TIMARLO-802727 format. One record per atom (N, C-alpha, C): residue number from 1; x, y negated, z. Coordinates in steps of 0.1 Angstrom, whole numbers. Each point is the difference from the previous one (the first is absolute). Layout:
<rs>
   nr      u      v      w
  NUM      X      Y      Z
...
</rs>
This chain:
<rs>
   nr      u      v      w
    1   -331    -80   -181
    1     16      6      2
    1      5    -19     -7
    2     12      0      3
    2      3    -16     -7
    2     21      6      8
    3      4     -8    -15
    3     15      6      5
    3      5    -15    -12
    4     12    -11      5
    4      2     -8     -8
    4     15      1      8
    5      9     -6     -7
    5     14     -3      0
    5     -5    -12     10
    6     10     -5      8
    6      5     -9      9
    6      8    -15     -5
    7      0     -9      8
    7     10     -9     -7
    7      3     -7     11
    8     12     -7     -4
    8     10     -8     11
    8     -4    -19     -2
    9     -8     -6      9
    9      1    -13      0
    9     12     -8     -4
   10     -4    -15      0
   10      8     -7      2
   10      8     -7     12
   11     -8      6     12
   11      4      1     15
   11      7     11      4
   12      5      9    -10
   12      1     12      5
   12     -8     15      7
   13    -12     -7     -4
   13    -16      7      9
   13      0      8    -12
   14      1     16      3
   14     -8      9     -4
   14    -14      0     -5
   15     -4      1    -12
   15    -10      3      1
   15    -13     11     -5
   16     -3      9      1
   16     -7     15     -4
   16    -19      1     -2
   17      1      9     -4
   17    -17     -2     -6
   17     -1     16     -1
   18      5      8      6
   18     -3     13     -2
   18     -8     10     12
   19     -5      4     -4
   19    -10     18     15
   19     -4      3    -12
   20     -1     12      9
   20    -11      9      1
   20    -14      2      6
   21     -6      8     -4
   21    -11      4     15
   21      4      8      5
   22     -2      6     13
   22      2      7      2
   22     -9      5      7
   23    -11     -5      6
   23    -14      5     -1
   23    -13     -6     -2
   24     -5      2    -14
   24     -7    -15     -5
   24    -18      5     14
   25     -1    -16      4
   25    -11      4     10
   25     -6    -13      0
   26    -10     -7      3
   26    -11     -9      0
   26     -1     -5     22
   27     15      4      3
   27     -2     -6     12
   27     -4    -13      1
   28     -8     -2     12
   28     -7    -14      3
   28     13    -11      0
   29      9     10     15
   29     11    -12      6
   29      9      8     -1
   30      9      8     -7
   30      9      9     -2
   30     15     -8     14
   31      2      4      5
   31     18     -5     12
   31      4     16     -2
   32      9     -6     13
   32     17     10      9
   32      2      9     -9
   33      4     -1    -10
   33      9     13     -3
   33     13      3      8
   34     -4      7      0
   34     14     11     12
   34     10     14     -7
   35      5     -2      3
   35      6     12     -9
   35      1      9     13
   36     -8     14      2
   36      4     11     11
   36     11     12     -6
   37     12     -2      6
   37     11      6     -6
   37     -2     14      8
   38     -5      5      8
   38     -6     14      4
   38     -9      2     -9
   39    -13     -4     -4
   39     -3      6    -11
   39     -2      5    -14
   40     13    -14      1
   40     -1     -3    -19
   40     -7     -6     -4
   41     -6    -10      0
   41    -14     -7      4
   41     -1     -9     -4
   42     -6    -13     -3
   42     -1    -14      0
   42    -14      4      4
   43     -2     -8     17
   43    -14     -6      9
   43     -5    -14    -10
   44    -12     -2     -4
   44     -4    -16      2
   44    -19      1      0
   45      1    -10      3
   45    -19      0      7
   45     -1     -7    -10
   46    -17     -3      4
   46     -8    -13     -8
   46     -8     -7     14
   47      0     -7      7
   47      2     -3     15
   47    -21     -7      0
   48     -4     -3    -10
   48    -15     -4     -5
   48    -10     13      0
   49      7      6     -7
   49     -3     16     -6
   49     -3     10     15
   50     15     -3      6
   50      2      5     12
   50      2     15     -3
   51     15      3    -10
   51      2     13     -4
   51     14      0     -1
   52      5     12      9
   52     11      6     -1
   52      6      8     -9
   53      9     -7    -13
   53      5      9    -10
   53     13      6      2
   54      5      8     -6
   54     13      9     -2
   54     -2      1    -15
   55     14      4     -4
   55      5      2    -17
   55     15      1      3
   56     -6     19     -6
   56     18      5     -2
   56      6     -2    -11
   57     10    -10     -7
   57      9     -2    -12
   57      1     10     -9
   58      4      9      8
   58      5     12      0
   58     -9     11    -10
   59    -11      0      3
   59    -11      7      1
   59    -12     -6     -8
   60     -2     -8      3
   60    -12    -11     -6
   60    -11      4      9
   61      0      8     16
   61    -11     -2      7
   61     -3     -9      6
   62    -15     -4      3
   62     -3    -11      7
   62    -11      6      9
   63     -1     -5     13
   63    -11      1     10
   63     -5    -10      1
   64    -13     -2      4
   64     -9    -15     11
   64     -3      2      5
   65     -2     -2     14
   65     -5      0     14
   65    -16    -11      0
   66     -3      2     -1
   66     -7    -12     10
   66     -5     -3     10
   67      1    -10      9
   67      2     -4     12
   67    -15     -4      5
   68      1     -3     13
   68    -16     -9      5
   68      4    -13      0
   69     11     -5     -1
   69      3    -17      1
   69     11     -3     -9
   70     -2    -16     -4
   70     14      0    -11
   70      9      0     13
   71     13      1    -13
   71     14      6      2
   71      8     -9     -6
   72      9     -6      8
   72     11     -4     -6
   72     11      3     -2
   73      6     11      7
   73     10      5     -7
   73      2     10     10
   74     12     12     -7
   74     -4     19      1
   74     16      3      5
   75      9      1      8
   75     14      1     -1
   75     -1     12      6
   76     13     10     -6
   76      6     13      6
   76      4      1      9
   77     -4     13     14
   77      7     -4     13
   77     10     15     -1
   78      9     -6     12
   78      8     14      6
   78      2      9     -5
   79    -12      2      9
   79     -7     11      2
   79    -10      9    -10
   80     -3     -8     -7
   80     -6      3    -12
   80    -12     -6      0
   81    -11      3    -10
   81    -14    -11      0
   81      3    -12      1
   82     -6    -12      2
   82     -2    -13     -5
   82      1     -8     12
   83      0    -13      2
   83     -5     -9      9
   83     -9    -10    -11
   84     -7     -3      2
   84    -13    -11     -3
   84      0    -11      6
   85      1    -12    -11
   85     -5    -11      3
   85    -16     -7     -4
   86     -7      6     14
   86    -17     -3     -8
   86     -4    -15      4
   87    -13      4     -1
   87    -10    -15      4
   87      1     -4     13
   88      1     17      9
   88     -8    -10     13
   88     15      8      8
   89      6      4     -5
   89     17      1      2
   89      9      6     -3
   90      8     11     10
   90     15      5     -5
   90     -4     15      2
   91      1     10    -11
   91     -3     17      7
   91      9     11    -11
   92     -1      8      8
   92      9      9    -10
   92     -8     13     -3
   93      3      3    -10
   93     -4     15     -7
   93      9     13      2
   94     -2      7     10
   94      7     13     -1
   94      4      7    -12
   95      7     10      1
   95     10     10    -15
   95    -16      4      0
   96     -8      3     10
   96    -17     11     -2
   96    -12    -11     -1
   97      2    -12     -3
   97     -9     -9     -7
   97     -9     -9     13
   98      5      9     11
   98     -7     -6     15
   98      4    -15      3
   99    -10    -11      2
   99      0    -11      3
   99      2     -5     11
  100      9     -8      5
  100     -2     -8     15
  100      5    -12      0
  101     -3     -9      5
  101      0    -17      4
  101     14      4      6
  102     15    -15     -6
  102      4     -1      8
  102     -2    -12      9
  103     -7    -12     -6
  103     -3    -12      3
  103    -13     -4     -5
  104     -8     -3      5
  104    -15     -1     -5
  104      0    -17      6
  105     -5     -9     -7
  105     -3     -8      0
  105     -9    -11    -10
  106    -12      5     -1
  106    -10     -3     -6
  106     -5    -20     -2
  107      5     -9     -8
  107     -7     -9     -4
  107     -7     -3     -4
  108    -12    -11     -2
  108    -12      2     -6
  108      7    -12     -9
  109     -4      7    -16
  109      6    -10    -11
  109     18      0     -3
  110      2      7      8
  110     15      5     -5
  110      5     18     -3
  111     11     -1    -11
  111      2     13     -3
  111     16      4     -3
  112      1     12     -3
  112     16     -1      1
  112      8     -4    -16
  113      9     -4     -1
  113      5     -3    -13
  113     12     10     -1
  114     15     -9     -6
  114     10     10      0
  114      8      5     11
  115      6      5      0
  115     10      4     12
  115     12      5     -4
  116     12      5      8
  116     16      6     -2
  116      3      7     11
  117     11      9     -5
  117      4      8     18
  117     12     -8     -2
  118      4     -3     13
  118     16     -9      1
  118     10     13      0
  119     13     -7     -3
  119      6     13      2
  119      1      7     11
  120     -1     -5     17
  120     -3      6     13
  120    -11     10     -4
  121     -7      4    -10
  121    -11      6      5
  121    -16     -3      1
  122     -2    -13      4
  122    -12     -5      5
  122     -8     -7    -14
  123    -14      1      3
  123     -6     -9    -11
  123     -2    -11      0
  124     -1    -11     -8
  124     -2    -14      2
  124    -14     -4    -15
  125     -8     -1     11
  125    -11      6     -9
  125     -9    -20      4
  126    -10      2    -12
  126     -1    -20     -2
  126    -15      4     -2
  127     -5    -14      4
  127    -18     -1      0
  127      0    -14     -7
  128    -17      2     -3
  128      0    -11    -12
  128    -19      3      7
  129     -7    -17     -3
  129    -13      2     -2
  129     -2     -2     -9
  130    -11      6     -1
  130     -5      3    -17
  130     -4    -14     -4
  131     -1    -12      6
  131     -6    -12     -5
  131     16     -3     -4
  132      8      5      6
  132     17     -5     -2
  132     -1    -14      6
  133     -1     -3     16
  133     -1    -12      5
  133     13     -3      5
  134      3    -11      0
  134     13      3     -1
  134      0      1     20
  135     11      4      1
  135      3      4     16
  135     -9     11      4
  136    -11      9     -9
  136     -4     10      5
  136      9     14      4
  137      8     -4     -5
  137      7     17     -3
  137     15      1      8
  138      4     11     -1
  138      8      3     12
  138     14     10     -5
  139     12     -1      2
  139     10     11     -5
  139      6      3     16
  140     -6     19      3
  140      6      2     13
  140     11      9     -5
  141      3      7     10
  141     14     10      2
  141     -9     13      6
  142      2      9     -6
  142    -11     14     11
  142     11     11     -2
  143      4      8     16
  143      9      8     -3
  143     -4     16      2
  144      4      8      1
  144     -6     15      4
  144     -5      4      8
  145     -4     -9      9
  145     -7      3     12
  145    -12     -7      4
  146     -1     -8    -15
  146    -12     -5      2
  146      3    -18      4
  147     10     -2      8
  147      6    -12      3
  147     -4    -13    -13
  148     -8    -10      3
  148     -5    -12     -8
  148      6    -10      2
  149     10    -10     -9
  149      2    -12      5
  149     -1     -8     -8
  150     -5    -13     -5
  150      0    -10     -7
  150      7     -8     -3
  151      4      1    -11
  151     19     -9     -3
  151     -5    -15     -6
  152    -11      6    -12
  152     -3    -12     -3
  152    -16    -10      2
  153     -5     -5      8
  153    -19     -7      2
  153     -8     -4     -9
  154     12    -10     -8
  154     -8    -13     -7
  154      1      7    -16
  155     -7     11    -10
  155      4      7    -11
  155    -14    -11     -7
  156      5      4    -13
  156    -14     -5     -7
  156      0     16     -7
  157      5      4     -5
  157      3     16    -13
  157     10      8      5
  158      4      6      9
  158     12      4      2
  158      2     12    -12
  159     16     -2     -3
  159     -6     10     -8
  159     16      2     -5
  160     11      5    -13
  160      9      3      4
  160     11      0     10
  161      6     13      5
  161     11     -2      8
  161      9     11     -1
  162     16     -7      4
  162     12     10     -5
  162      9     -2      9
  163     14      5     -4
  163     11      1      7
  163      8      1     -5
  164     15     -3     -4
  164     14      0     -3
  164      2     11      4
  165      9      3    -10
  165      2     16      2
  165     11      1      9
  166      8     -9     10
  166      8      2     13
  166    -15     -4     11
  167     -8     -5     -7
  167    -12     -5     12
  167     -3     -6      7
  168      9     -7      1
  168      4    -15      4
  168     -8    -13     -4
  169    -12      3    -12
  169     -4    -11     -7
  169    -14      7      0
  170    -10    -10      1
  170    -14      7      0
  170     -4    -13     -9
  171     -7      6    -10
  171     -8     -6     -8
  171    -14     -1      4
  172     -8    -12     -9
  172    -13     -1      8
  172    -11    -12    -16
  173    -10      1     -2
  173     -8     -4     -6
  173    -13      2      9
  174     -6    -17      0
  174    -11     -9      5
  174     -6      0    -15
  175     -9      8     -5
  175      2     -4    -18
  175     -6    -14      3
  176    -10     -7      3
  176     -2    -15     -3
  176     12     -9      3
  177      7      3      7
  177     10     -9      2
  177     12     -3    -11
  178     -2     10     -8
  178      7      5    -19
  178     13      3      7
  179      3      2     11
  179     17      3      0
  179      1     14      6
  180     12      2      1
  180     14     10      6
  180      7     -1      9
  181     -7      4     11
  181      7     -8     13
  181      9     10      1
  182     11     -1     10
  182     12     11      8
  182     -2     -3      9
  183      3      7      6
  183      5      0     14
  183      7      6      4
  184      9     -1     11
  184      9      8     11
  184     -4     10      5
  185      3     13      1
  185     -3     11     10
  185     13      4      6
  186    -13      1     12
  186     14     11     11
  186     -9      8     12
  187      0      9      1
  187     -2      6     12
  187    -20      0      0
  188     -5      1    -13
  188    -14     -3     -3
  188     -8    -15      4
  189     12     -6     -1
  189     -4    -17      0
  189      3     -6    -15
  190    -13    -11      1
  190     10    -10    -15
  190      0    -11      5
  191     11    -11     -7
  191      1    -12      6
  191      6     -9    -13
  192      0     -9      5
  192      9     -7    -19
  192     -8     -2     -7
  193    -15     -1      1
  193     -8     -1    -17
  193      2     -9     -5
  194      4      1    -17
  194      7     -8     -7
  194     -7      4    -15
  195     -2    -10    -13
  195     -4      2     -9
  195     11      9     -8
  196      2     12     -6
  196      4     10     -9
  196     -3    -13    -14
  197    -15      4     -7
  197      0     -4    -11
  197    -19     -6      4
  198      0    -11    -14
  198    -11    -10     -2
  198     -6      2     -9
  199    -12      8     -4
  199     -5      1    -11
  199     -6    -14     -9
  200      4     -2     -9
  200     -4    -12     -3
  200    -15     -1     -4
  201     -4    -10     -4
  201    -15      1     -6
  201     -3      5    -14
  202    -12      7      0
  202     -2     10    -16
  202      7     11      3
  203     10      4      8
  203      5     12      1
  203     -8      9      7
  204    -11     -3      7
  204     -7     16      7
  204      8     -3     15
  205    -10     11      5
  205      7      1     12
  205      9      5      7
  206      6      5      9
  206      7      9      3
  206     -5     13     10
  207     -3      8     -8
  207     -8      7      9
  207     10     16      6
  208     -2     12     -3
  208     11     15      6
  208     13     -5     -6
  209      8      7      7
  209     14     -3     -7
  209      9     10     14
  210     14      7    -10
  210      9     12      5
  210     15    -10     -6
  211      7      3      8
  211     14      2     -3
  211     11     14     -2
  212      9     -6    -13
  212      6      9     -7
  212     11      2      9
  213     10      7     -4
  213     13      9      7
  213     12    -16     -1
  214     -7     -8    -10
  214     13     -9     -2
  214     -5    -10      9
  215    -13      0      7
  215     -8     -8     16
  215     -3    -13     -9
  216     -8      5    -17
  216     -4    -14     -7
  216    -13      4      7
  217    -12     -8     -4
  217    -13      2      9
  217     -9     -4    -15
  218    -12     14     -3
  218     -8     -5     -9
  218    -16      1      3
  219     -4     -8     -7
  219    -11     -9      5
  219    -11      1    -11
  220     -8      6      5
  220    -10      0    -10
  220    -10    -11     -1
  221     -4     -6    -13
  221     -8    -13      3
  221    -17     -1     -4
  222    -10      3     12
  222    -11     -4     -3
  222     -4    -15     -3
  223     -4      1    -16
  223     -8     -8    -11
  223     14     -3     -4
  224     10      9      1
  224     14     -2     -9
  224      4      6    -10
  225     -8     10      1
  225     -1     14    -14
  225     19      1     -3
  226      6      1     14
  226     11      6      0
  226      6     -1     14
  227     12     11     -8
  227      7      6     19
  227     18    -14     -4
  228      5     -5     10
  228     11     -8     -4
  228     10     11     12
  229     13     -2      0
  229      9      1      4
  229      8     -8     10
  230      4     -4     11
  230      6     -7      4
  230      9      2      7
  231     13     -9     -3
  231     13      4     10
  231      3      0      9
  232      8      5     12
  232      0     -3     15
  232      1    -21     -3
  233      1     -4     -3
  233      5    -13     -2
  233    -14     -7     -3
  234     -7     10     -6
  234    -12     -8     -1
  234     -2     -7    -16
  235      9      5    -10
  235      6     -1    -13
  235    -16      8     -9
  236     -5      2    -11
  236     -6      2     -8
  236      6      5    -13
  237     -1     12      0
  237     10      8    -10
  237     -7     12     -6
  238    -10      7      4
  238    -10      4    -12
  238    -10      0     -3
  239     -9      4     -4
  239    -17     -7     -1
  239     -1     15    -13
  240    -13      5      9
  240     -5      7     -9
  240    -13     -5     -6
  241     -4      3     -7
  241    -13     -8     -7
  241     -8      9      0
  242    -14      4      6
  242    -15      6     -2
  242     -7     -8     -5
  243    -12      7     -5
  243    -16     -1     -9
  243     -5      3      8
  244     -1     -3     13
  244    -14      1      8
  244     11    -10     12
  245    -15    -11      0
  245      7    -17     10
  245      4     11     17
  246    -13      8      3
  246     -2      3     13
  246     16     11      4
  247     11     -4      5
  247     10      9      2
  247      0     -2     17
  248      1     10      4
  248     -2      4     17
  248      8      5      5
  249      6      5     -3
  249     18      8      7
  249      5      7    -10
  250     14      4     10
  250     12      8    -15
  250      7     10     11
  251      6     10     -2
  251      6     10      8
  251      8     10     -6
  252     13      1      0
  252      7     11     -9
  252     -4     13      7
  253      3      3    -15
  253     -5     21     10
  253      7      4    -15
  254     -6     18      2
  254     10      6     -7
  254     10      3      5
  255      6     18     -4
  255     11      4      7
  255     12    -10     -1
  256      6     -5     -9
  256      7    -13      8
  256     -2     -9      2
  257    -15     -4      3
  257     -2    -13      7
  257      3     -8    -18
  258     -1     -1    -10
  258      5    -12    -12
  258    -13     -3     -6
  259    -15      5      4
  259     -8     -2    -11
  259    -13    -11     13
  260      1    -13     -8
  260     -6    -10     12
  260    -19      7     -5
  261     -8      3     12
  261    -11      0     -3
  261     -7    -16      3
  262    -10     -3     -6
  262     -4    -11      0
  262    -18     -1      4
  263    -10      0      7
  263    -13      4      4
  263     -5    -20     -2
  264    -11      5     -9
  264     -9     -9     -2
  264    -20      0     -1
  265     -1    -12     -5
  265    -14     -8      8
  265    -11     -1     -6
  266     -8      3     -2
  266    -20     -4     -8
  266     -5    -10      7
  267      3     -4     12
  267    -13     -8      6
  267      0     -9     -1
  268     -6     -8     -1
  268     -2    -17     -4
  268      1     -1    -19
  269      3     11     -4
  269     -3     -3    -24
  269    -11      0     -4
  270     -2     -9     -5
  270    -12      6    -11
  270      4      7    -15
  271     11      2     -2
  271      2      8     -7
  271     11      4      3
  272      2     12      9
  272     17      4     -1
  272      4      8    -11
  273     16     -2      1
  273     11     11    -14
  273     -5     13      4
  274      0      7    -12
  274     -1     13      6
  274      5      9      9
  275      6     -5      7
  275     14     10      8
  275      1    -14     12
  276    -12     -9      0
  276      0     -1     15
  276     -2      7     10
  277     -3     -1      9
  277     -1     12     17
  277      7     13     -1
  278     11      0    -19
  278      7     11      3
  278     12      2      8
  279     10     14      0
  279     19     -2      9
  279      2      0    -14
  280      9    -11     -4
  280      9      1     -8
  280     14      2      5
  281      9      5    -10
  281     13      2      8
  281     13     -2    -15
  282      7     -7      5
  282     10     -7     -7
  282     18     10     -3
  283     -5      4    -11
  283     17     13      2
  283     14     -5      6
  284      7      8      9
  284     14     -9     -1
  284      0    -13      3
  285     -8     -8      9
  285      1    -12      2
  285      7     -6      7
  286      3     12     14
  286     15     -8      8
  286      0     12      9
  287      8     -3      5
  287      2     12     18
  287     -5     -9     12
  288    -10     12      7
  288     -7     -2     11
  288      7      6      5
  289     -6     -4     13
  289      5      8     17
  289     -9     12      0
  290      9      6     13
  290    -11      7      4
  290    -12      2      9
  291    -10      2     -1
  291    -14     -3      7
  291      4      6     15
  292      0     -9      8
  292      3      3     16
  292    -17      4      4
  293      1     14      9
  293    -16      3     -4
  293     -3     -7     16
  294    -10     -1      3
  294     -4     -6     14
  294      2     15     15
  295      4    -10      7
  295      4     14     13
  295     -8     12      6
  296    -12     -3     -1
  296     -7      7      8
  296      1     12     -9
</rs>
């Protein structure tokens, strides 16, 4: 556990280097933190470990469910249970634990990656090839009845996806591009792709993201040992530095949505930091938006 005070640089950017270890773990590829308000718990996953984790901050209770294939994301459903972005497609877990596919589309050499629920309750699910080949991944929209629409079909590593507080903008990361892009969103369609932020050389690659109540975009930096916050205009105004290089995703949680949870990875590290692969938390980091549940 580490805490230290923040500083403000000459550019006006606030820099913090404080965190707590919420769950000490050795996840190979921790990802996808999501606050489940109905259960007062945080969901997160280990993609390559094929594990679905839950953590209740109020009690410290934890659960781990081992799956039979790699998982990219798990999100709450409006009717209870979870929707899962899995290697072979998108499925749902009912509250009683029953499993069923919504859209099954196994592709050799391809797996699920990050996913997010849009303001209309649809799931926007990303895929990528295990070898990260350019153009081998997709971003798709899946509705509660299982209708599947490919939105982007020329993706390498589909990653963070989020929406502005008014739902009119969508932010998106294809990690090798080193950009956070923004689209206009209307009636389930996105148009007008443009760059919000280009990550400079040496600062890592953008990975998972979340949008806060002020409309600012928080981005985890893979091989960048940090989470950054950018304003809606693309200006950097906050940096949280962490001791682990492979920072994968972030999300606000807790009853007031003020604590920033951060997932991390150990994969590919010869001498990982002791908390690499753990779930970290930065208390009172900001103010998040409520998680929209999947409509199914």
